[in-house]
C-alpha positions in Angstrom: 33.9 -21.4 16.0 36.9 -23.8 16.1 36.9 -27.0 14.0 36.0 -30.1 16.0 34.1 -28.2 18.7 30.4 -27.8 18.6 28.1 -25.3 20.1 24.5 -25.9 21.0 22.4 -23.7 18.8 18.8 -23.0 19.8 16.4 -23.1 16.9 15.6 -19.7 15.4 12.0 -18.8 16.2 10.1 -17.0 13.4 6.9 -15.2 13.9 5.8 -14.8 10.3 2.3 -16.1 9.7 2.0 -17.7 6.3 3.8 -16.7 3.2 5.5 -13.3 3.3 3.4 -10.8 1.3 0.3 -13.0 1.5 -1.4 -10.5 3.8 -0.8 -7.7 1.3 1.8 -5.2 0.2 2.1 -2.0 2.2 4.1 1.2 1.3 5.4 2.7 4.5 6.3 6.4 4.2 8.2 8.1 7.0 11.3 10.3 7.1 12.5 8.8 10.4 14.5 5.6 9.6 13.8 4.1 13.0 10.0 4.5 12.7 10.1 3.1 9.1 12.0 0.0 10.4 9.7 -0.3 13.4 6.5 -0.2 11.2 8.2 -2.5 8.6 9.2 -5.2 11.2 5.7 -5.2 12.9 4.0 -5.6 9.5 6.4 -8.2 8.2 5.9 -10.3 11.3 2.2 -10.5 10.4 3.0 -11.6 6.8 2.8 -8.3 5.0 5.2 -7.4 2.3 6.6 -3.9 3.0 8.2 -1.3 0.8 9.5 1.9 2.4 9.9 5.5 1.2 11.6 8.3 3.1 9.1 11.1 2.1 6.0 11.9 0.1 8.0 12.7 -3.0 9.6 9.3 -3.0 6.2 7.7 -2.4 4.8 9.3 -5.5 7.8 8.2 -7.5 7.4 4.5 -6.6 3.7 4.0 -5.9 2.9 2.9 -9.5 5.8 0.5 -9.6 5.2 -0.9 -6.1 1.4 -1.2 -6.5 0.7 -1.4 -2.8 -2.6 -2.5 -1.2 -2.3 0.3 1.4 0.0 3.2 2.3 0.9 4.5 5.7 2.1 8.1 5.8 3.8 10.3 8.4 2.7 13.9 8.4 5.8 16.0 8.8 8.3 15.0 6.1 10.8 16.9 3.9 10.0 17.7 0.3 6.3 16.6 0.5 4.4 16.1 3.7 1.8 13.4 4.4 -1.3 15.6 3.7 0.0 16.9 0.3 1.0 13.3 -0.6 -2.5 12.0 0.3 -4.1 14.8 -1.8 -1.9 14.0 -4.8 -2.7 10.3 -4.5 -6.4 11.1 -4.3 -6.1 13.3 -7.4 -4.5 10.5 -9.5 -7.2 8.2 -11.0 -4.7 5.2 -10.6 -4.4 5.7 -6.9 -7.6 7.5 -6.0 -9.1 4.5 -4.2 -5.8 3.3 -2.5 -6.4 3.1 1.3 -4.3 5.6 3.2 -3.4 5.8 6.9 -1.7 8.6 8.8 0.7 7.3 11.4 1.5 10.5 13.4 0.7 12.3 16.7 -2.9 12.6 15.4 -3.7 16.0 16.9 -7.2 17.3 16.1 -5.6 19.5 13.4 -3.9 16.5 11.8 -7.1 14.4 11.9 -9.1 17.3 10.3 -6.4 18.0 7.6 -6.1 14.2 7.0 -9.8 13.8 6.4 -9.8 16.8 4.1 -7.0 15.1 2.1 -8.9 11.9 1.9 -7.1 9.8 4.5 -9.0 6.6 5.6 -7.5 5.9 9.0 -5.3 7.3 11.7 -2.8 5.5 14.0 -1.4 7.8 16.8 2.3 7.8 17.7 3.5 6.3 19.8 1.5 3.3 18.5 0.7 -0.1 19.8 1.9 -2.7 17.2 -1.4 -4.6 17.5 -3.3 -1.4 16.6 -1.1 -0.6 13.7 -1.4 -4.2 12.3 -5.2 -4.2 12.8 -5.6 -0.8 11.0 -3.4 -1.9 8.1 -5.1 -5.3 7.8 -8.5 -3.6 7.6 -7.2 -1.1 5.0 -5.7 -3.9 2.8 -9.0 -5.8 2.9 -10.9 -2.6 2.0 -8.5 -1.9 -0.9 -8.8 -5.4 -2.2 -12.6 -5.2 -2.1 -12.6 -1.9 -4.0 -10.2 -3.4 -6.6 -12.5 -6.4 -7.0 -15.5 -4.2 -7.5 -13.8 -2.1 -10.3 -14.5 -3.5 -13.8 -11.4 -4.3 -15.8 -10.3 -1.7 -18.4 -11.6 -2.4 -22.0 -9.2 -4.4 -24.2 -6.7 -2.4 -26.1 -7.4 -1.9 -29.8 -5.1 -1.4 -32.7 -6.5 2.1 -33.1 -7.6 1.6 -36.7 -11.1 0.4 -36.0 -10.8 -2.1 -38.8 -10.7 -5.1 -36.5 -13.8 -3.9 -34.6 -15.7 -3.4 -37.9 -14.7 -6.9 -39.0 -15.8 -8.4 -35.6 -19.2 -6.5 -35.9 -19.7 -7.8 -39.5 -18.9 -11.4 -38.4 -21.3 -11.1 -35.5 -24.0 -9.8 -37.7 -23.4 -12.5 -40.3 -23.5 -15.3 -37.8 -26.7 -14.0 -36.3 -28.5 -14.0 -39.7 
């Protein structure tokens, strides 16, 4: 743009609803960069925070750091496919209850194998963005309800047991 000349600029329209990430955090796992970006953009437009991984192995590397509310998985990926990734997530007590969706062709075989691996939902490719968002939104709500129902872990102790004994003695003395 030259100095002294102005251009009419139309306002940039944003489609984000609310605060980014307020709808939940989703880990999108797909080896196809275009599909990852397509899913990411559709979810971000609806207020989700999105983190991506290029295959199941990378998903397992980042899932504990990312702490997503839900995960979408492709089936056919290098290193670790979607079914084996789902099975490993279900085998880990920290991710056992994490909602999982397969985003793939969803053949009868894939649906059966996905159910066997513990997958919660299926979105067939090619997908309608509205359907993808609806499924992910439902899974995020499901995941949050499950987390709210789980009691917090017991407080960490020093390991000596002395503090616990002293607390028990104080409680017993105050009750007498």
